[in-house]
Residue frames relative to the residue before (quaternion, step in Angstrom):
aa qw qx qy qz dx dy dz
V 1.0000 0.0000 0.0000 0.0000 0.00 0.00 0.00
D 0.3872 -0.6775 0.5747 0.2467 3.54 -1.02 0.82
E 0.3042 -0.8056 0.4813 0.1637 3.56 -0.12 1.30
E 0.6341 0.5236 -0.3423 0.4545 3.60 1.00 -0.71
A 0.6516 0.4998 -0.3120 0.4778 3.60 0.96 -0.84
L 0.6427 0.5086 -0.3236 0.4728 3.59 0.99 -0.79
Y 0.6290 0.5328 -0.3318 0.4587 3.57 0.95 -0.85
Q 0.6771 0.4907 -0.2945 0.4627 3.59 0.84 -0.96
A 0.6511 0.5141 -0.3167 0.4598 3.60 0.95 -0.85
L 0.6595 0.4852 -0.3045 0.4867 3.59 1.01 -0.77
K 0.6571 0.5289 -0.3052 0.4419 3.57 0.90 -0.95
Q 0.7446 0.3791 -0.2037 0.5102 3.56 0.97 -0.88
E 0.4049 -0.7535 0.4217 0.3008 3.55 1.38 0.13
E 0.2394 0.7549 -0.5556 0.2533 3.55 1.00 0.89
I 0.7317 0.1393 -0.1327 0.6539 3.52 1.31 -0.43
A 0.5881 -0.6440 0.3731 0.3165 3.55 -1.04 0.79
G 0.7892 -0.2255 0.1791 0.5424 3.57 0.95 -0.75
A 0.1650 -0.7663 0.6120 0.1053 3.50 -1.35 0.17
V 0.1853 -0.7236 0.6535 0.1226 3.53 -1.20 0.70
L 0.0257 -0.8406 0.5373 -0.0639 3.56 -0.48 1.23
D 0.0062 0.8051 -0.5927 -0.0221 3.56 -1.09 0.67
V 0.7106 0.3448 -0.2473 0.5613 3.60 1.27 0.13
F 0.0240 -0.8111 0.5829 -0.0424 3.53 -0.89 0.97
S 0.6198 -0.5500 0.3985 0.3932 3.58 -1.21 0.41
Q 0.7565 0.1849 -0.1344 0.6127 3.59 1.17 -0.56
E 0.0132 0.8118 -0.5822 0.0426 3.54 -0.71 1.08
P 0.4806 -0.2366 -0.8412 0.0741 1.43 -1.86 1.60
L 0.6293 -0.5276 0.4041 0.4029 3.54 -1.24 0.46
P 0.4728 -0.6995 0.4513 0.2890 3.62 -0.67 1.05
D 0.6138 -0.5836 0.4019 0.3480 3.56 -1.12 0.73
D 0.7391 0.4120 -0.2309 0.4803 3.60 1.07 -0.66
H 0.3747 0.7294 -0.4973 0.2834 3.61 1.23 0.24
P 0.5302 -0.6749 0.4125 0.3053 3.62 -0.91 0.86
F 0.5066 0.6365 -0.4410 0.3793 3.64 1.15 -0.34
W 0.6238 0.5703 -0.3392 0.4130 3.58 1.05 -0.76
T 0.6732 0.5233 -0.2929 0.4327 3.61 1.14 -0.54
L 0.6365 0.5654 -0.3176 0.4176 3.60 1.23 -0.32
E 0.4004 -0.7250 0.5120 0.2279 3.56 -0.84 0.99
N 0.7109 0.4323 -0.2551 0.4926 3.60 1.17 -0.47
C 0.6131 0.4885 -0.3553 0.5092 3.58 1.25 0.45
F 0.1064 -0.8014 0.5885 0.0112 3.56 -0.61 1.20
I 0.1472 -0.8073 0.5707 0.0306 3.54 -0.64 1.18
T 0.0507 -0.8048 0.5911 -0.0173 3.53 -0.75 1.11
P 0.5217 -0.6082 0.4750 0.3638 3.60 -1.17 0.39
H 0.6714 -0.4908 0.3588 0.4237 3.58 -1.23 0.31
L 0.6330 0.5500 -0.3291 0.4342 3.58 1.17 -0.38
S 0.3892 0.7641 -0.4606 0.2292 3.60 1.21 0.01
G 0.7026 0.4521 -0.2748 0.4758 3.59 1.13 -0.51
R 0.5298 0.6563 -0.3976 0.3612 3.56 1.25 -0.10
S 0.0511 -0.7565 0.6510 0.0358 3.49 -1.26 0.57
S 0.6862 -0.4625 0.3440 0.4437 3.56 -1.25 0.07
K 0.6977 0.4491 -0.2607 0.4935 3.61 1.22 -0.39
Y 0.3623 0.7846 -0.4593 0.2054 3.61 1.29 -0.08
I 0.7085 0.4561 -0.2736 0.4639 3.59 0.68 -1.07
E 0.6343 0.5347 -0.3296 0.4508 3.58 0.93 -0.87
R 0.7046 0.4585 -0.2685 0.4703 3.58 0.84 -0.97
A 0.6283 0.5317 -0.3345 0.4590 3.59 1.02 -0.77
L 0.6687 0.4923 -0.3000 0.4696 3.59 0.97 -0.83
E 0.5980 0.5480 -0.3619 0.4595 3.60 1.07 -0.64
I 0.6727 0.4780 -0.2936 0.4825 3.59 0.92 -0.91
F 0.6298 0.5357 -0.3348 0.4519 3.58 0.96 -0.84
N 0.6831 0.4843 -0.2905 0.4631 3.60 0.81 -0.98
Y 0.6280 0.5284 -0.3253 0.4697 3.58 1.00 -0.84
N 0.6965 0.4739 -0.2721 0.4651 3.57 0.84 -1.00
M 0.6353 0.5372 -0.3420 0.4369 3.59 0.94 -0.81
G 0.6258 0.5408 -0.3335 0.4523 3.58 0.99 -0.78
H 0.7029 0.4413 -0.2611 0.4930 3.57 0.92 -0.90
Y 0.6053 0.5561 -0.3537 0.4464 3.59 1.07 -0.68
L 0.6817 0.4979 -0.2901 0.4507 3.58 0.86 -0.95
K 0.6923 0.4257 -0.2610 0.5210 3.58 1.21 -0.54
Q 0.4029 -0.7293 0.4426 0.3314 3.58 1.39 0.00
E 0.4055 0.6747 -0.4893 0.3754 3.56 1.07 0.85
F 0.0301 -0.8762 0.4811 0.0003 3.54 0.79 1.09
S 0.6396 0.5505 -0.3311 0.4222 3.59 1.05 -0.70
L 0.6626 0.5053 -0.3025 0.4627 3.61 1.22 -0.34
M 0.5118 0.6646 -0.4110 0.3570 3.58 1.28 -0.16
K 0.3828 -0.7243 0.5362 0.2031 3.57 -1.20 0.66
N 0.8583 0.1524 -0.1077 0.4780 3.56 -1.25 0.59
V 0.2258 0.7944 -0.5278 0.1987 3.55 0.97 0.85
I 0.4563 -0.6737 0.5096 0.2796 3.56 -0.98 0.85
D 0.1905 -0.7535 0.6210 0.1015 3.56 -0.94 0.94
L 0.3035 -0.7967 0.4936 0.1718 3.58 -0.19 1.26
K 0.6011 0.5582 -0.3629 0.4420 3.61 1.12 -0.54
K 0.7015 0.4294 -0.2540 0.5089 3.59 1.07 -0.75
G 0.4503 -0.7128 0.4306 0.3221 3.56 1.19 -0.44
Y 0.7577 0.2583 -0.2076 0.5622 3.60 1.20 0.39
C-alpha cells in the first residue's frame, strides 16, 4: 500500500476511513501522520486474535498436514495464492 497516498485520501476524506495494523515501518513512529487522523484506526497485529486463536490455527494446521502428506493439496484450507499475493 502506498502509505502517503492512503494518508492523503483519508485526510481529504476521499475514503471514509481505514483500519490498519501493518506498516512499512514498524512499530509505527509516534510522529507518523496516521496518528493525527480521526478516520484512521490503528490496531496491533494481535487485533485478529481471540482466546480460540491457537486452538483453531492448530486444527487447520493438522487438517492441512494430513492432506499435504497425502499430496491432496486441493483439499487444504487457507492456502496462500502467490499470484494473488496472499
